[in-house]
Structures are given as structure tokens and as C-alpha cells.
MIDRENGU-523191 format. One record per residue: x, y, z of N, C-alpha, C in turn; residue number from 1; residue in three letters. Coordinates in steps of 0.1 Angstrom, whole numbers, plus 5000, padded with zeros to 4 digits. Layout:
<pts>
{pt {X, Y, Z}, {X, Y, Z}, {X, Y, Z}, NUM, "ALA"}
...
</pts>
This chain:
<pts>
{pt {5407, 1383, 6378}, {5421, 1382, 6384}, {5423, 1367, 6388}, 1, "MET"}
{pt {5434, 1361, 6384}, {5437, 1348, 6387}, {5441, 1346, 6402}, 2, "LEU"}
{pt {5435, 1336, 6408}, {5440, 1333, 6422}, {5452, 1324, 6422}, 3, "ASN"}
{pt {5457, 1320, 6434}, {5469, 1313, 6435}, {5468, 1299, 6429}, 4, "SER"}
{pt {5456, 1294, 6427}, {5454, 1280, 6422}, {5451, 1280, 6407}, 5, "GLN"}
{pt {5451, 1292, 6401}, {5448, 1293, 6387}, {5461, 1296, 6378}, 6, "GLN"}
{pt {5460, 1292, 6366}, {5471, 1294, 6357}, {5466, 1301, 6344}, 7, "LEU"}
{pt {5474, 1307, 6336}, {5470, 1312, 6324}, {5468, 1301, 6314}, 8, "LEU"}
{pt {5456, 1300, 6307}, {5453, 1290, 6298}, {5463, 1291, 6286}, 9, "PRO"}
{pt {5467, 1279, 6281}, {5477, 1278, 6270}, {5472, 1269, 6259}, 10, "THR"}
{pt {5476, 1271, 6247}, {5473, 1262, 6236}, {5486, 1259, 6229}, 11, "GLU"}
{pt {5487, 1246, 6224}, {5499, 1242, 6217}, {5495, 1231, 6208}, 12, "SER"}
{pt {5505, 1227, 6199}, {5502, 1217, 6189}, {5514, 1207, 6189}, 13, "THR"}
{pt {5510, 1194, 6188}, {5521, 1184, 6187}, {5518, 1176, 6174}, 14, "VAL"}
{pt {5529, 1174, 6166}, {5528, 1167, 6154}, {5534, 1153, 6156}, 15, "TYR"}
{pt {5527, 1143, 6154}, {5532, 1129, 6156}, {5536, 1125, 6142}, 16, "LEU"}
{pt {5548, 1121, 6140}, {5553, 1117, 6127}, {5559, 1103, 6127}, 17, "LEU"}
{pt {5553, 1094, 6119}, {5559, 1080, 6119}, {5571, 1080, 6109}, 18, "ARG"}
{pt {5581, 1072, 6113}, {5592, 1071, 6104}, {5588, 1067, 6090}, 19, "HIS"}
{pt {5597, 1069, 6080}, {5594, 1065, 6067}, {5598, 1050, 6064}, 20, "GLY"}
{pt {5597, 1046, 6051}, {5599, 1033, 6047}, {5613, 1028, 6052}, 21, "GLU"}
{pt {5614, 1016, 6057}, {5627, 1011, 6062}, {5634, 1003, 6051}, 22, "ILE"}
{pt {5647, 1002, 6053}, {5656, 0996, 6043}, {5654, 0981, 6042}, 23, "ASP"}
{pt {5647, 0975, 6051}, {5645, 0960, 6051}, {5630, 0957, 6053}, 24, "THR"}
{pt {5622, 0960, 6042}, {5608, 0958, 6043}, {5604, 0944, 6046}, 25, "PRO"}
{pt {5592, 0942, 6051}, {5587, 0928, 6053}, {5591, 0922, 6066}, 26, "GLY"}
{pt {5597, 0930, 6075}, {5601, 0924, 6088}, {5592, 0931, 6099}, 27, "ILE"}
{pt {5592, 0924, 6110}, {5585, 0930, 6122}, {5596, 0938, 6130}, 28, "LEU"}
{pt {5596, 0950, 6127}, {5607, 0959, 6132}, {5602, 0966, 6145}, 29, "ALA"}
{pt {5604, 0960, 6156}, {5601, 0966, 6169}, {5614, 0973, 6174}, 30, "GLY"}
{pt {5621, 0966, 6183}, {5633, 0971, 6189}, {5645, 0970, 6179}, 31, "LYS"}
{pt {5643, 0962, 6168}, {5653, 0960, 6158}, {5657, 0974, 6152}, 32, "THR"}
{pt {5669, 0977, 6152}, {5674, 0990, 6148}, {5677, 0991, 6133}, 33, "ASP"}
{pt {5667, 0992, 6125}, {5669, 0992, 6110}, {5669, 1006, 6105}, 34, "VAL"}
{pt {5676, 1009, 6094}, {5677, 1022, 6088}, {5666, 1025, 6079}, 35, "ALA"}
{pt {5664, 1037, 6075}, {5655, 1042, 6065}, {5660, 1038, 6051}, 36, "LEU"}
{pt {5651, 1035, 6042}, {5655, 1034, 6028}, {5656, 1049, 6023}, 37, "SER"}
{pt {5662, 1050, 6011}, {5663, 1063, 6004}, {5649, 1069, 6002}, 38, "ALA"}
{pt {5639, 1061, 5999}, {5626, 1065, 5997}, {5620, 1070, 6010}, 39, "PHE"}
{pt {5624, 1063, 6021}, {5619, 1067, 6034}, {5623, 1081, 6038}, 40, "GLY"}
{pt {5635, 1085, 6034}, {5640, 1099, 6036}, {5631, 1108, 6028}, 41, "TYR"}
{pt {5629, 1105, 6016}, {5620, 1113, 6007}, {5607, 1115, 6013}, 42, "GLU"}
{pt {5601, 1104, 6018}, {5587, 1105, 6024}, {5587, 1115, 6036}, 43, "GLN"}
{pt {5597, 1114, 6044}, {5598, 1123, 6056}, {5600, 1137, 6052}, 44, "LEU"}
{pt {5609, 1139, 6042}, {5612, 1153, 6038}, {5599, 1159, 6032}, 45, "SER"}
{pt {5591, 1152, 6025}, {5578, 1157, 6020}, {5569, 1160, 6031}, 46, "LEU"}
{pt {5568, 1151, 6041}, {5559, 1152, 6052}, {5562, 1164, 6060}, 47, "ALA"}
{pt {5574, 1168, 6062}, {5578, 1179, 6070}, {5581, 1192, 6063}, 48, "THR"}
{pt {5578, 1192, 6050}, {5582, 1203, 6041}, {5576, 1216, 6046}, 49, "ASP"}
{pt {5563, 1215, 6051}, {5556, 1228, 6056}, {5558, 1231, 6071}, 50, "SER"}
{pt {5566, 1222, 6077}, {5568, 1225, 6092}, {5580, 1234, 6094}, 51, "LEU"}
{pt {5578, 1247, 6092}, {5589, 1256, 6093}, {5588, 1264, 6107}, 52, "LYS"}
{pt {5577, 1260, 6114}, {5575, 1268, 6127}, {5577, 1259, 6139}, 53, "PHE"}
{pt {5582, 1248, 6138}, {5584, 1239, 6149}, {5595, 1245, 6158}, 54, "VAL"}
{pt {5592, 1245, 6171}, {5602, 1250, 6181}, {5607, 1239, 6191}, 55, "ASP"}
{pt {5603, 1227, 6189}, {5608, 1216, 6197}, {5607, 1203, 6189}, 56, "ARG"}
{pt {5617, 1194, 6190}, {5617, 1182, 6183}, {5621, 1170, 6192}, 57, "CYS"}
{pt {5613, 1160, 6193}, {5616, 1148, 6201}, {5616, 1136, 6193}, 58, "ILE"}
{pt {5625, 1126, 6195}, {5626, 1115, 6187}, {5628, 1102, 6195}, 59, "SER"}
{pt {5623, 1091, 6190}, {5627, 1078, 6194}, {5642, 1076, 6192}, 60, "SER"}
{pt {5649, 1069, 6200}, {5663, 1067, 6197}, {5667, 1057, 6186}, 61, "PRO"}
{pt {5657, 1050, 6181}, {5659, 1040, 6170}, {5662, 1048, 6157}, 62, "LEU"}
{pt {5672, 1043, 6150}, {5678, 1050, 6139}, {5668, 1054, 6128}, 63, "VAL"}
{pt {5658, 1046, 6126}, {5648, 1050, 6116}, {5640, 1062, 6119}, 64, "ARG"}
{pt {5640, 1067, 6132}, {5635, 1079, 6136}, {5646, 1090, 6138}, 65, "CYS"}
{pt {5656, 1086, 6145}, {5666, 1095, 6150}, {5674, 1102, 6138}, 66, "TYR"}
{pt {5678, 1094, 6128}, {5686, 1100, 6118}, {5679, 1111, 6111}, 67, "GLN"}
{pt {5667, 1110, 6107}, {5660, 1121, 6101}, {5657, 1132, 6110}, 68, "TYR"}
{pt {5653, 1129, 6123}, {5651, 1139, 6133}, {5663, 1148, 6135}, 69, "ALA"}
{pt {5675, 1142, 6135}, {5687, 1149, 6136}, {5689, 1158, 6124}, 70, "ASP"}
{pt {5687, 1153, 6112}, {5688, 1162, 6100}, {5678, 1173, 6101}, 71, "LEU"}
{pt {5666, 1171, 6105}, {5655, 1181, 6105}, {5660, 1192, 6115}, 72, "PHE"}
{pt {5665, 1188, 6127}, {5669, 1197, 6137}, {5681, 1206, 6132}, 73, "CYS"}
{pt {5690, 1200, 6125}, {5701, 1208, 6119}, {5695, 1219, 6110}, 74, "GLN"}
{pt {5686, 1215, 6101}, {5680, 1224, 6092}, {5672, 1235, 6098}, 75, "GLN"}
{pt {5666, 1232, 6110}, {5657, 1242, 6117}, {5664, 1248, 6128}, 76, "GLN"}
{pt {5677, 1245, 6130}, {5685, 1251, 6142}, {5678, 1248, 6155}, 77, "ASN"}
{pt {5674, 1235, 6157}, {5668, 1231, 6169}, {5677, 1221, 6176}, 78, "LEU"}
{pt {5675, 1219, 6189}, {5682, 1209, 6197}, {5673, 1196, 6197}, 79, "SER"}
{pt {5679, 1185, 6193}, {5671, 1173, 6193}, {5670, 1166, 6207}, 80, "LEU"}
{pt {5658, 1163, 6211}, {5656, 1155, 6223}, {5653, 1141, 6220}, 81, "GLU"}
{pt {5660, 1132, 6226}, {5659, 1117, 6224}, {5651, 1111, 6236}, 82, "VAL"}
{pt {5641, 1104, 6233}, {5632, 1098, 6244}, {5631, 1083, 6242}, 83, "GLU"}
{pt {5636, 1076, 6251}, {5636, 1061, 6250}, {5622, 1055, 6251}, 84, "SER"}
{pt {5613, 1063, 6258}, {5599, 1058, 6260}, {5591, 1058, 6247}, 85, "LYS"}
{pt {5597, 1065, 6237}, {5590, 1065, 6224}, {5594, 1054, 6214}, 86, "LEU"}
{pt {5602, 1045, 6219}, {5606, 1033, 6210}, {5594, 1025, 6207}, 87, "GLN"}
{pt {5595, 1017, 6196}, {5584, 1008, 6192}, {5584, 0996, 6203}, 88, "GLU"}
{pt {5574, 0988, 6202}, {5573, 0977, 6211}, {5584, 0967, 6209}, 89, "MET"}
{pt {5589, 0961, 6220}, {5599, 0950, 6219}, {5591, 0937, 6217}, 90, "ASN"}
{pt {5593, 0931, 6205}, {5586, 0919, 6201}, {5593, 0906, 6204}, 91, "PHE"}
{pt {5604, 0908, 6212}, {5611, 0896, 6217}, {5617, 0887, 6206}, 92, "GLY"}
{pt {5613, 0874, 6207}, {5619, 0865, 6197}, {5614, 0867, 6183}, 93, "ASP"}
{pt {5603, 0874, 6182}, {5598, 0877, 6168}, {5605, 0889, 6162}, 94, "TRP"}
{pt {5611, 0897, 6170}, {5616, 0910, 6165}, {5627, 0908, 6154}, 95, "ASP"}
{pt {5625, 0915, 6143}, {5634, 0914, 6132}, {5632, 0903, 6122}, 96, "GLY"}
{pt {5622, 0894, 6126}, {5619, 0883, 6117}, {5609, 0888, 6106}, 97, "LYS"}
{pt {5609, 0881, 6095}, {5600, 0884, 6084}, {5586, 0880, 6088}, 98, "SER"}
{pt {5576, 0888, 6083}, {5562, 0884, 6086}, {5559, 0871, 6080}, 99, "TYR"}
{pt {5564, 0868, 6068}, {5561, 0855, 6062}, {5566, 0844, 6071}, 100, "GLN"}
{pt {5578, 0844, 6076}, {5582, 0833, 6085}, {5574, 0833, 6098}, 101, "SER"}
{pt {5570, 0844, 6103}, {5562, 0844, 6115}, {5548, 0837, 6113}, 102, "LEU"}
{pt {5542, 0840, 6102}, {5529, 0835, 6099}, {5530, 0820, 6096}, 103, "TRP"}
{pt {5541, 0816, 6090}, {5543, 0801, 6087}, {5546, 0792, 6099}, 104, "GLN"}
{pt {5551, 0798, 6109}, {5555, 0791, 6121}, {5543, 0783, 6127}, 105, "ARG"}
{pt {5545, 0771, 6130}, {5535, 0763, 6136}, {5539, 0757, 6150}, 106, "SER"}
{pt {5550, 0762, 6155}, {5556, 0758, 6167}, {5548, 0762, 6179}, 107, "ASP"}
{pt {5541, 0753, 6184}, {5532, 0757, 6196}, {5539, 0756, 6209}, 108, "ARG"}
{pt {5552, 0754, 6209}, {5560, 0754, 6221}, {5560, 0769, 6227}, 109, "VAL"}
{pt {5559, 0778, 6218}, {5558, 0792, 6222}, {5546, 0795, 6230}, 110, "GLU"}
{pt {5546, 0805, 6237}, {5534, 0809, 6246}, {5523, 0813, 6237}, 111, "THR"}
{pt {5526, 0819, 6225}, {5515, 0823, 6216}, {5521, 0825, 6202}, 112, "CYS"}
{pt {5512, 0826, 6192}, {5517, 0828, 6179}, {5515, 0843, 6175}, 113, "THR"}
{pt {5520, 0847, 6164}, {5518, 0860, 6159}, {5503, 0863, 6157}, 114, "ILE"}
{pt {5496, 0853, 6152}, {5481, 0855, 6150}, {5474, 0857, 6163}, 115, "GLY"}
{pt {5478, 0849, 6173}, {5472, 0851, 6187}, {5474, 0866, 6192}, 116, "ASP"}
{pt {5486, 0870, 6190}, {5490, 0884, 6194}, {5482, 0895, 6187}, 117, "PHE"}
{pt {5480, 0894, 6174}, {5473, 0904, 6167}, {5458, 0904, 6171}, 118, "TRP"}
{pt {5453, 0892, 6173}, {5439, 0891, 6177}, {5436, 0897, 6191}, 119, "GLN"}
{pt {5445, 0894, 6200}, {5443, 0900, 6214}, {5457, 0902, 6220}, 120, "ASN"}
{pt {5463, 0914, 6217}, {5476, 0916, 6222}, {5477, 0918, 6237}, 121, "PRO"}
{pt {5465, 0921, 6244}, {5465, 0923, 6258}, {5466, 0910, 6265}, 122, "TRP"}
{pt {5462, 0899, 6259}, {5462, 0886, 6266}, {5474, 0877, 6261}, 123, "GLN"}
{pt {5481, 0881, 6250}, {5491, 0873, 6244}, {5504, 0881, 6243}, 124, "ASN"}
{pt {5514, 0878, 6250}, {5526, 0885, 6250}, {5537, 0878, 6241}, 125, "GLN"}
{pt {5544, 0886, 6232}, {5554, 0880, 6224}, {5564, 0872, 6233}, 126, "PRO"}
{pt {5569, 0860, 6229}, {5579, 0853, 6237}, {5591, 0861, 6239}, 127, "PRO"}
{pt {5594, 0863, 6252}, {5606, 0871, 6256}, {5605, 0886, 6252}, 128, "ASN"}
{pt {5593, 0890, 6249}, {5590, 0904, 6245}, {5583, 0912, 6256}, 129, "GLY"}
{pt {5579, 0923, 6252}, {5572, 0933, 6260}, {5557, 0931, 6261}, 130, "GLU"}
{pt {5551, 0932, 6272}, {5537, 0931, 6273}, {5530, 0944, 6269}, 131, "SER"}
{pt {5518, 0943, 6265}, {5510, 0955, 6261}, {5509, 0964, 6273}, 132, "MET"}
{pt {5507, 0959, 6285}, {5506, 0967, 6297}, {5519, 0975, 6299}, 133, "THR"}
{pt {5531, 0969, 6297}, {5543, 0976, 6299}, {5545, 0986, 6288}, 134, "SER"}
{pt {5542, 0982, 6275}, {5544, 0991, 6264}, {5535, 1003, 6265}, 135, "PHE"}
{pt {5522, 1002, 6268}, {5513, 1013, 6269}, {5517, 1021, 6281}, 136, "THR"}
{pt {5521, 1015, 6292}, {5525, 1022, 6304}, {5536, 1032, 6302}, 137, "GLY"}
{pt {5546, 1028, 6295}, {5557, 1038, 6292}, {5553, 1049, 6283}, 138, "ARG"}
{pt {5544, 1046, 6274}, {5539, 1057, 6265}, {5530, 1066, 6273}, 139, "ILE"}
{pt {5522, 1061, 6282}, {5513, 1069, 6290}, {5522, 1078, 6299}, 140, "ASP"}
{pt {5532, 1073, 6305}, {5541, 1080, 6313}, {5547, 1092, 6306}, 141, "HIS"}
{pt {5552, 1090, 6294}, {5557, 1101, 6286}, {5546, 1111, 6282}, 142, "TRP"}
{pt {5535, 1106, 6277}, {5524, 1115, 6272}, {5519, 1124, 6283}, 143, "TRP"}
{pt {5516, 1118, 6295}, {5511, 1126, 6306}, {5521, 1137, 6310}, 144, "ASP"}
{pt {5534, 1133, 6310}, {5545, 1143, 6314}, {5546, 1154, 6303}, 145, "SER"}
{pt {5545, 1150, 6291}, {5546, 1159, 6280}, {5535, 1169, 6280}, 146, "PHE"}
{pt {5522, 1164, 6282}, {5511, 1173, 6282}, {5511, 1183, 6293}, 147, "CYS"}
{pt {5516, 1178, 6305}, {5516, 1187, 6317}, {5527, 1197, 6318}, 148, "ASN"}
{pt {5539, 1193, 6311}, {5550, 1202, 6313}, {5555, 1209, 6300}, 149, "LYS"}
{pt {5549, 1205, 6289}, {5554, 1211, 6276}, {5551, 1226, 6276}, 150, "ASN"}
{pt {5561, 1234, 6272}, {5559, 1248, 6271}, {5561, 1253, 6257}, 151, "GLU"}
{pt {5563, 1244, 6247}, {5565, 1248, 6233}, {5552, 1250, 6226}, 152, "SER"}
{pt {5552, 1258, 6216}, {5539, 1260, 6208}, {5537, 1249, 6198}, 153, "LYS"}
{pt {5548, 1245, 6192}, {5547, 1235, 6181}, {5558, 1225, 6182}, 154, "ASN"}
{pt {5554, 1212, 6186}, {5564, 1201, 6188}, {5562, 1191, 6178}, 155, "THR"}
{pt {5574, 1186, 6172}, {5574, 1175, 6163}, {5579, 1163, 6170}, 156, "LEU"}
{pt {5572, 1151, 6170}, {5576, 1139, 6176}, {5577, 1128, 6166}, 157, "VAL"}
{pt {5590, 1123, 6164}, {5592, 1112, 6154}, {5592, 1099, 6162}, 158, "LEU"}
{pt {5583, 1090, 6158}, {5582, 1078, 6165}, {5576, 1067, 6156}, 159, "THR"}
{pt {5569, 1058, 6162}, {5565, 1045, 6155}, {5550, 1043, 6155}, 160, "HIS"}
{pt {5546, 1034, 6146}, {5531, 1032, 6145}, {5524, 1028, 6158}, 161, "ALA"}
{pt {5530, 1019, 6165}, {5524, 1014, 6177}, {5522, 1025, 6187}, 162, "GLY"}
{pt {5533, 1033, 6189}, {5532, 1045, 6198}, {5521, 1054, 6194}, 163, "VAL"}
{pt {5521, 1058, 6181}, {5511, 1067, 6177}, {5497, 1062, 6178}, 164, "ILE"}
{pt {5495, 1049, 6176}, {5481, 1044, 6178}, {5477, 1045, 6192}, 165, "LYS"}
{pt {5486, 1042, 6201}, {5481, 1043, 6215}, {5479, 1057, 6219}, 166, "HIS"}
{pt {5487, 1067, 6215}, {5484, 1081, 6218}, {5470, 1085, 6212}, 167, "ILE"}
{pt {5468, 1081, 6200}, {5455, 1084, 6194}, {5443, 1078, 6202}, 168, "LEU"}
{pt {5445, 1066, 6207}, {5435, 1059, 6215}, {5432, 1068, 6227}, 169, "ALA"}
{pt {5443, 1073, 6233}, {5441, 1082, 6245}, {5434, 1095, 6241}, 170, "ARG"}
{pt {5438, 1101, 6230}, {5431, 1114, 6226}, {5417, 1112, 6223}, 171, "VAL"}
{pt {5414, 1100, 6216}, {5400, 1098, 6212}, {5391, 1091, 6222}, 172, "LEU"}
{pt {5397, 1088, 6233}, {5390, 1081, 6245}, {5385, 1068, 6241}, 173, "ASN"}
{pt {5393, 1060, 6233}, {5389, 1047, 6230}, {5392, 1037, 6241}, 174, "LEU"}
{pt {5385, 1026, 6242}, {5387, 1017, 6254}, {5401, 1012, 6255}, 175, "PRO"}
{pt {5407, 1013, 6267}, {5420, 1007, 6269}, {5419, 1001, 6283}, 176, "ILE"}
{pt {5422, 0987, 6284}, {5426, 0978, 6273}, {5415, 0977, 6263}, 177, "PRO"}
{pt {5419, 0975, 6251}, {5410, 0973, 6240}, {5418, 0972, 6227}, 178, "GLY"}
{pt {5412, 0966, 6217}, {5418, 0964, 6204}, {5413, 0973, 6193}, 179, "ASN"}
{pt {5404, 0982, 6196}, {5397, 0990, 6185}, {5408, 0998, 6178}, 180, "SER"}
{pt {5417, 1004, 6185}, {5427, 1013, 6179}, {5437, 1004, 6171}, 181, "HIS"}
{pt {5440, 0992, 6175}, {5449, 0983, 6168}, {5442, 0979, 6154}, 182, "MET"}
{pt {5429, 0977, 6155}, {5422, 0971, 6143}, {5417, 0982, 6134}, 183, "ASP"}
{pt {5414, 0994, 6139}, {5407, 1004, 6132}, {5415, 1016, 6127}, 184, "SER"}
{pt {5427, 1017, 6132}, {5436, 1029, 6129}, {5448, 1024, 6121}, 185, "ILE"}
{pt {5450, 1029, 6109}, {5462, 1026, 6101}, {5471, 1038, 6101}, 186, "GLU"}
{pt {5484, 1036, 6104}, {5493, 1047, 6104}, {5504, 1043, 6094}, 187, "VAL"}
{pt {5503, 1048, 6081}, {5513, 1044, 6071}, {5526, 1051, 6074}, 188, "PRO"}
{pt {5537, 1047, 6067}, {5550, 1053, 6067}, {5548, 1069, 6065}, 189, "TYR"}
{pt {5555, 1076, 6073}, {5556, 1091, 6072}, {5543, 1098, 6074}, 190, "ALA"}
{pt {5533, 1091, 6081}, {5521, 1098, 6084}, {5524, 1109, 6094}, 191, "SER"}
{pt {5517, 1121, 6091}, {5519, 1132, 6100}, {5505, 1135, 6106}, 192, "LEU"}
{pt {5504, 1135, 6119}, {5491, 1136, 6127}, {5492, 1148, 6136}, 193, "ILE"}
{pt {5482, 1156, 6135}, {5482, 1169, 6143}, {5473, 1167, 6154}, 194, "LYS"}
{pt {5478, 1171, 6166}, {5470, 1171, 6178}, {5471, 1184, 6185}, 195, "ILE"}
{pt {5459, 1190, 6188}, {5459, 1203, 6195}, {5457, 1200, 6210}, 196, "SER"}
{pt {5465, 1207, 6218}, {5464, 1206, 6233}, {5460, 1219, 6239}, 197, "LEU"}
{pt {5451, 1219, 6248}, {5446, 1231, 6255}, {5447, 1228, 6270}, 198, "TYR"}
{pt {5455, 1237, 6277}, {5456, 1236, 6291}, {5448, 1247, 6298}, 199, "ARG"}
{pt {5438, 1243, 6306}, {5430, 1254, 6311}, {5436, 1260, 6324}, 200, "ASP"}
{pt {5428, 1269, 6330}, {5434, 1277, 6341}, {5436, 1269, 6353}, 201, "GLU"}
{pt {5432, 1257, 6354}, {5434, 1248, 6365}, {5445, 1238, 6362}, 202, "ARG"}
{pt {5451, 1239, 6350}, {5462, 1230, 6347}, {5457, 1217, 6340}, 203, "GLY"}
{pt {5444, 1215, 6338}, {5439, 1203, 6331}, {5441, 1204, 6316}, 204, "LYS"}
{pt {5446, 1193, 6310}, {5449, 1194, 6296}, {5439, 1186, 6288}, 205, "VAL"}
{pt {5434, 1193, 6277}, {5424, 1187, 6268}, {5431, 1185, 6255}, 206, "TRP"}
{pt {5429, 1174, 6249}, {5435, 1171, 6236}, {5425, 1168, 6226}, 207, "SER"}
{pt {5429, 1172, 6213}, {5419, 1171, 6202}, {5427, 1167, 6189}, 208, "LYS"}
{pt {5422, 1157, 6182}, {5428, 1153, 6169}, {5423, 1163, 6159}, 209, "LEU"}
{pt {5432, 1168, 6151}, {5429, 1178, 6141}, {5431, 1172, 6127}, 210, "VAL"}
{pt {5420, 1172, 6119}, {5420, 1166, 6106}, {5422, 1176, 6095}, 211, "LEU"}
</pts>
């Protein structure tokens, strides 16, 4: 018999889905609100083809996630939840610029270069952009709240590569701060990642990557 401090154990699944190919490839698309390409829609349609049992859908507000999430919810008769904490990192002055132009820049007036950032994002903040501490902090806030309060059995979350990498680092207990998940985890367009969540009788949540 459960006492007043115990809960019924629950199990649920969250599917993390990165948006598809964008209509303006070759740019650093963080906060920049770029649309999906036609192929990007096809990628997402294929990725979600078997997800007929989702009972909750949450999306980044950026159009490359939101537009398909809205379409998916209409098809599945779901209410779409939009969560600002699931946006990609704000890369400040670099945001929306082509990778080629960013790599070619030699202007050392900036606090750091794109190369400095990729080598150690925790110590190098994009000029006028978001720090890794701020970026991961907002994701942590959302993830902890989701894990503790979610009551749905199967949730689809449409978001971005950086967001997914950090959540995976949490699930896999990788060192944070640390660069291992940035260097060792690749999240291609329309990647669908399954995570199993188990909440025990004391309310503690255990997460597991499902391959």
C-alpha cells in the first residue's frame, strides 16, 4: 500500500525531432527565422509517418519547427504547444550569416571567432549573442519541468540540433560544462530520437536513450 509520500510509478516516451532542411542552406541559423525547404517538409513527413500514437506535441516557435508541428497536430487532432525555451541558440552578430563568410572573417575586434566558439563554446560567447550557460540553463529549466510534470504517454518535441544535443548530454550523463556532446553527437535534419522516461514511486525521473 502506498503511503502519503509515494506515487504510482509511470512510464512515458518523448520523441525529439529536429526540423528538416531549411530553405537557405549554408547559414548559421540560430534565432534567424528561416523556413523549411520543400525537401525539409518531406523529411519530416517521413520521420513522423509511424507516429500515430502521439498524444502531445510541443514545438519551438521558430517557423522551421512550428509550421510542420502545426500541420502534424492538425492531422493528429492535437493541440500544439509552443515553447520559447526550445529555440535554438542566439548566435548574435553571427546569426543568419553564411558559414563561409564566418570562417573567412579575420576581424579580431570581435571577442572571439567562430573557430574559437566551436573549440570551446563555454569560454567563448558569440558577439552580442547568448552564452552557453544561458542557453543550457533555459533548456534545463524546460527539461526538468517537462520530466516532472508531463502526464502524456507519448510526446513529440520539434526543436533544434543544439537543444537536442544538450538534452542528450543530460540523458547520457555527459560532463556539463563540457564539449563531448558538441563534438561527438551529430543530429542531422529530421533526426527522430526516442527517450524513455520512468518516474518512480518517490517522483524521481530516470531517463534512457532508446536506439
